C-alpha angles and dihedrals in degrees: 000000000000117000133197118247111243136175107260117224113265096017117114121243091239092056092047091049091051090048091050091053093046093049089049089055095243097122137035142169127046095341091058093046092052091052089062097037123101115070097074091045090054092046091047093065087070087065093057099046127131090267086067090050091053097047095039094049091050091045094050096041097048104030103024111212092340096108098043089104089061091054091050093046092048091051093052090050089049092053091052096049097040088052091051091047092051090048092052092055095044096048101039103028086227131101126234096256092051092051091049089053092049099046109028128074114268096249090052091049092052092047092049091048091051093049091045092052090051089050090048090052091048088051094050091045089061096041097044095045092047094054091045093050091051093050092045093052097041096047097029093243129152110264090244090057090048089054092052092050091048090051092051094047094048091048089052090052091049090055089061088072090075087071091056136274095283099070091049091046090053092049093049090045090053091051091050088053091050092051091049091050091050093054093043086058091047091054090059092048104041119071107248129190097211096184093053091045092052091049095050093045089069101029114084116216138150111200100192146329092291090055089052091053090050092046090056089045091051091052091047090049093047107037098048122196093211091050091055090053093042098051093060089051093050092053101038093086101005097107123023114236132189105191145350093285089059090047091053091052093048090046092053091053091045094052092050091049092049092052094047097042095046093042087058090047090048092051090051091052092048089049090052092055092044092050092049091046094048094045103037115014099080099042107011110033090149092071104118105145132074091229091051091047090054095048091045094048093058097066093033103047104006137259091285093061091046091049093049089050091055094045090054091047093052092046090049095048097046096046096040091049089053092051091045091056090050089052092049091054092050093047093051094045092045098048102038104012092240128124128190127197110278093238091059092051089046090054095045094050091047093057098079090055092052090047091052091051093043091053091052094240120162105267097209093048088051088053092053093046090049089056091052088052088053092051091052091050092046102085093065097066091036093056092043091051092051090051097049099040089050096053115097092199087063103030102028111194090353094069114129119276119238090258094051091046092050093050092048092049091049091049092050091047090052091054091047093049092050090050093049091049090049093050092047090048092048091051090051 
C-alpha cells in the first residue's frame, strides 16, 4: 500500500527534507546516512550507563579479563535485539509497547507495564546515582547536592526535545563521543595485557558464584529492557516512508547504524573492564565501588586518569538518565495510553535514588543490584519482540527469517538460563 509522506512529530524539517531526497534517490553517501542516523545513537547511551561502570569495574578488579567474553556476548545480543526493535518501528509505524497493548490480553498488558516500570526505575536508579556520584567526587560536593544538580541537568536536556528529535540526538551523540574519548585516553594510561584480553574475550568461563552474579549484572547493564522498547518508538515515525521499497532502504541504514553505534558502546564496555583489570586486578582486587576506584586511580595512574574517569561517568549518568526518562514516557503511553508531564516522571524516577542515599545503602552495590533486576525483567520485551517481528500478519515480507528467529530464541534462552541459575543460587 502506498502512503503519503508526512512530517513526523518531533522531527525537524531539515531532517525530513533530507530523508525525502534520499528516498527519492537524489542523494547518496555520508549526507544520506546522516539523514537517517540518530535512533541507534540515542539507544546506545543506555549501553554505557553508570550501571555498566559499576559491573565492569567489579568484573575487571576481581576477575581480571575473565568476564570479557560476557561483555562481548551481551553486546552481540544487544545488536540483534536493537536491530529487531528498530525494524518493528520502521515496518509497522508502531512501537513495541503499543503492539503489546493491541495484541496481548489485558491482564498480561498490565503485568508487563508494571514490570517495565520497575525496570525503568531500576535503570534510572543506576543512571541518576552514577551521575550524582561523579559530580560529587569531581567537585567535592555532598552526594545529595550532586543528585540535585544531576536532576536539574537531565531535566534541561529533556526540554531540548521540544525543539525536535534532532537537537537531542546531536547532544546525545556528542556525549557518546566524549565518553569514547575518555576511554581512549584511559587505554593509553592503564597497563593492558592485550594478548590476555583477546584470549578471555572469546573463552567462556565463570570462576565462582560472584562471577555469575556479575555476569548476569553485565547482561542486565548491556541489554537494556527500556532500550528495546525505546528504539521501536524512535524509529516508528523517525523517517517518513511511502512503500516497502522505502522501508527496505530505511531498514538498511538502520541496521548499519545499529551495528556501528553498538559496536562503539561495546568497545567502551570492553575498555572499562580492561582499565579496571589493568589498574586494580593485580594489587587491588577488592575495589568494588566507583568511589574507591576513583580514589585508587589517583595514586596508581595519576589525577588526570582519575579525572577522565569521572568526566566519563558524569557524561554517562546525565545522558543515560535523560534517555531513560524518555523511555519511561514511551512505555507508559504505549502500554496504557496515558502520558504524564515529563517533570512528574523525572521526580518519580528520582525518588528511589534519594531513598537509597537516605537509608545509607552502598551506592555502588545498589547499582549492581539494579542491573540484576534489569536482567530478570529483560526476557519479557525480548520474547514479545520475537513474537511480533516473526508474525507475517504484522510484518508482512519483513517477518524474521528462520535464522534470525533461531538466533533470537537462543539469546533469550541464554538470558533466562542465567537468571534461573542466579535465582536458584540466591535461594541456596
